[in-house]
C-alpha positions, 0 to 999 in steps of 0.5 A: 506057815511060811509068810508070803507077802513079798512074793519073793522067796528071799524076802519072804524067808526073812519075814518068816523068821524075823519078827522085826522084818515083818513089823518093818514090812507092815510099817512100810505097807502104805502108798506102795504095793504090798510086795514092794513094802514087805520086800523092803526089809530084805532090801534093808538087810542086804544093804546092812550086810546082815539081818535087822537089828533094832538097837542097830537101826535106832542108833544108825545116823539118821541121814545115813539111814535115809540114804541107805533106804533111798539107794536105787532101787529105793526101799519105799516111794518116800525113803526119807520119811520111812527111815525116820519111821523105821528108826522111831519104831526100832527106838520104841522096841529098844526102850519098851521091849529090849529090842525084841519085836516078839516081845510085843505080842508075847504074854498078852492076856488077850486081843484087846491088850495086843491091840493096845501094844500094836497101837503104841507102836510108832507109825501104827494107827488103828487100821494098820494095828488090826491088820497086823493083829490078824496077820499074827493070829491067822498066819502066826498062831498068835491067838490070845482070847478075843484076838479076832474081835480085837482085829475087827473085820480083818480077824474074820475067818474066810475073808480076803481083806488084807495082808493078813489073808495072803498066803499065795498068789491066789489069795493075793489077787482075791485081796486086790479084788476086794480092796478094788470093790471097796474103792468103787463102793466108796466112790459111789 
């Protein structure tokens, strides 16, 4: 299945073939529209002149990497902060997975182990880890035993709760509507 989270062909193509780009997009997905977050890896790759590489990002001069993210149009609403988070994620991948994002979810025994691995990633709290686990299961076929349970409500079939459920513009609209309803319910 082709990822369609940025709703831009060039950005979605990168997300579909680069696990690191997908992880970075998920990391960026906070306090900005989803499409902007998941287009971020494409913008970074374009500015680097090639696909994302964890070793390169981890070793990049922090002030230069922050400037790369801050150049207009900025990759994120908080480019300096997110540059640091992306570099921390890349450094973690280099240290624990030889720089390969795929290795985070390869050879896991069950969904609980995969959730633990995702929770260990810098910038991934419980909700982000569960959503990413659901994305892996629903859209990339990464389905160790118990993955749906480990993903919590995000792993359920037939729901439109998160990026894990966005496969086209119509499903994006359903996810947005569900989030707005949840916000309205929370205010009551």
